[in-house]
N, C-alpha and C positions, 0 to 999 in steps of 0.2 A: 504493499500499500503505500502511496506516494505521499509528500509533504500536501501536494493539493489537496488527496482525498482526506490525509488530517484534519485540513482545516477544513472544508468541509463541512465536518464533522462536530467542531469547536460553533461554540457564538461566536462574534463578532469582538464580541467585550470582554473574549479570553483572551486573544490574542497577544499575545507580547511583540514587542519592538523585534525579537529577535527572530522570533516565529514567522515576519514577516519582511527581513529582512531573509531568511531562508527560501523562503518563497521564492522571493523577485531574482537571488541567485540562481535557484532550478529555471524559473522563466529566461533569464539571460541566456543559461546555456541550449536552452529548450529553442530558443530563435533569435541565438547568433550575436544575442547584444554583449555590448562591454562591463566586466561587473570590476568595480574599483572598493574593493574591500579596506576597510581603515581600523583601529583600534577602536573608536568612539563609534563610527559610522559607517555603512552598506550604500555605493552607492553604482546604479545602474545608468550608463548611458548608451542613448539610441543612436543619436546623430554620429556619424562617420569623421567629419570635421574633429568635431569635439575631442571625439576618442583619439583620434589622431593627435591633437594639439595637446591634449592634457600630457601625454607622455615626451613632447618635444621640450627641446632647452631655449627655446628661440619661438615660438608658438606665434601663430598670425592670431589680431584677436578676433574674439567668436563674440560677439554681443548681441545683447536681447534683453529680456527680462527676467528678475528672478523672483517664482510666488512661493512664500515663507508660510507655513501652518504651524501652532502649535501640535500639541498632544491632543487630540481627542476624540469621542464614539466616528464623529461624522467624519474623520480625515481618515478612522479604521478602515471606514464605509468605504471612503472615495476609494481609498489602496487596492482594497480585493473585490471594486467595481471592474468588471467584464468592460466594459465600454472606455475604462482610464488605463486598462493595461493593452488595451489596441491600441488606442494612443501614441502608445510607450514603441508595442511590440513595430506599429506601422509608422515608425518616428517623427508623428505629429509632433513632439515635442523632442529637447535635445537631450533628459535626459530626467534621473530624479534623486537626491538623494537622503535616507533615514537615519536617525538618528539611532543606534542603538539602544539608549539611555535615555531616559526623560527626564529634565530635574525640575518639578513645574514653577519653582523660584524664582531660578535666575535663569531659565532657557525661554525667550521668546518665539523658539522655532525649533520643530522637531521635524519637518519633512520640508525638502526645498524639490521645485520645479523648474528646471530648466527650459527655456525657452528661447533660441535663438530666432533673429529676425529671420530666417527665412519662416518658422513654424508657426510666428504669429498669425497668417491666415486660418489659424486651428484652435485660435486662443476660446473665441467664439463655442465651440464643440467640447470646451474645456469646463468653462464656467458651467456651459450647458450641467454637464455634469456634476460639478460643484451641487448645481443648485438641487438637481436631484436628487443626491444626498445629504439635502439638510445644511446647505452652508448657502443661505441670500449672498445676490451678487446688488449691494449698496455701496456704491467706490465714494468715500472722500478721502477732500486732498484740501488741508489745513491751509489757511491765510491770514495773513498777516498784511494789519492794517494799508501800509505801504505797497500796499500792488505783490507783494512777491506769494509765492506759492510754497513751501515744503514740501519736498519728494522726498524724503530719505527714507518713508514710510508712506504709501498709498492702500489706504485699509481699502481692498475690493467688499472684504465683509466683516466688517467691523465688529458687527452682533459676536463672528466668532474667532478676530482674532487674524486674518489671514489679512496679508499683505501683498503689495508687488513693490517692487523697487530696480528701477535698472540698471547694467551690469555694462561699465565700459569691457568688459570679458569674463569669461567663466573662469578662465584656467587662473592657476597662481602666478603667473607671470607672461607679457604678452611684447613682441616686438614689432612695433609700428612705425612703418618703412619713414616715415613724413618726418617722425623725430631723429629716426636714424642719417636721413639726408641731412638734417638741422643739423648735431654733432658733428656729422664726418667734412662739412663746410666750416666748422668752427676750429677741428682740430688743424685744417689744410692752411688755416691759417695762422699758426702757432708758427713765429717765425724767429728762430732759436738754436741755434749748437748743444746750450748750455741743458745734459740731459736735467740737471735738478729746475733748471728754470718750466722745461718742458714739461716734466712732471707736477710743477705746479700751474702751470695754463690748464695742464691736461683737468686737477682738480676743481678749480675753478670753473669750467665749463661744464663741468659733469656736478656742483653744485647749483649753477646756473639753470642746466637741463628740469634737476629733481625740482627745485624750488618753481620754476616758469612751468614744467607741463607734468609733470608725474604726481605732484603735489595734489594736482587737479583731476588726473586721467588715470590714474592710479587705482585699478579694484579697490585694495587696504584703505584706499578713504571713504569712499563708497561703503563699504561694509562699518567700514567706523563710524560713517553717517548713521546705517539702520542700526546699528548695533548698540550705540552711544547718546546719539545724538551731539557728540564732543563737536565734530563737523556737520553743518547743516547744507544741505544742498536744496536752491533754489529756484523755482523754474519762473520766469519773468517774458512780462510782455512786450510790443515790440514798444509800443508807447514806454513801459518804464524805463527802458534803454534810452530814449531821445527824451525824456526828464531828466535820466538822471547823467543824461553823456559828460559834462565838464565836472562829475566826480568821479566816473568811472574809476578809470585807473586810481583813483583811491581808495576803494573800495573792493576790487580785485585782490590787495593790499593783503587782505584780510586772511589770515591762515584758518581760520575759523570757517568760512561760510566760501560754496561755489556755486556759481550761477549759471544758467543753464537756460540758453531760449528755445522754441519749439518751432523748430518745420515739418509740413506734412510731407509723405512718402508712400509712394504706392509700389505694394508689393502684390505678389502672387495674385490672381483670381478677382481685382479689381479692391482689395483692401487693402484702407486707407488708414496711417499709425502715424502717429504723432512722435517724429525724431527729434532726437534729444542731442545738443549741441552747447559744449563745455565751451562757458565762454574764457579765453586763455590769457589778456591782451585788446587793450585798446589805446590806439596813439591819438589824441585828439588831435591834431595837428592837421593830421591826412586824413580824418574823420573812420581810422581803419579797422574794424572789428575782426583781430584773430580768434578761431573758433576751434574745437575740433568735434566732426561728427562723428557722433559716436555708434551709427549702423553703418558707416562707409569708410570708418578705420581710418581719416585723412584730416587733414587741416584746414578752412575752408578761412575765407578771406571775404568781410563784409563790409560797405559803407554805409557807413551813417548817413552819407548829404546826398543818395543814391534813393530815389525813390522804387528804384524794381532791386534792388537788395532789400529794403523795407519790407516793400510786398510779401515777401519770401518769410519772413520771422509774423511768427502767431502773434495778432497782439489780443486774441485770448485762450493762455494754455492751460487754463484752470476748466476750461468749454470742453477743451479737446481731448486730456487725458480724459475727464471724467466720462466722457462719451467712448472712447475705445475700450475705456476698463469696465463699461457696462454695457456695450454692445458686442468688442469687436471688430468695430472699423467706424471710421470716421465721414460721414455724410456729405 
């Protein structure tokens, strides 16, 4: 008698995290998915690119959204739902991670669902399964009086404490080509034959890149924002950027805040999603905003004095985010 037969004989409320992890180990073996066991968690990766990236020392960034949920009977029901499992088997999601132990007083997440940008056309199908299993979808995005919207945690089911966050990349680290090019150009401009001076210059460049780019793009920063709120991530509108143009460079120096603007991206099947762009820097003299396009993994430039550039930036980020999280696409 296999594990699946044993689980079918038990009530779902009796399942332990270890039971469910073992079940998904069998599922991975049966359907050619990639299992990633750890000392305190068990992951199953369905997306082939993500599985390859997870084992690479310098992976291309695979970004998207993460859906986090605490331990609950509804989440156990979800994991044992055949429709949910079929989404994983059919690679309609990137993968899942289950913690093997539950610490309800300290852990705000027990299940993570990885949805790369390529999986977002199936987000609607996923939240339908959530609702079928007693997890209502009513997105909540916190609003600040000065027109900023906190997206550290975007609760899609506040009642069940299920939330979504953007992830610049799912792997432990990533190699972003545009940042690599910036580093290479700066290194080429080191003009000294003194090895000690070259070492100092190289460190200065490394510190600049860390401070300017990785402190905003690094997924560890986004995870810290999700976990502790020490860093906060704010979605801002086109109007907010224009109104704060003169102090934008000053605001961007605050290491405890990351600013994001939203553009719209049409992906497979006509699904329209809100695409986050991380604000990196602003040159007030040239009116040039430098950003990082999370889904396309590239540096972008916007001129805030150019009407066409401004039109590409959403003036209603909260509404766009809410619409996608609620319905799976933007009309």
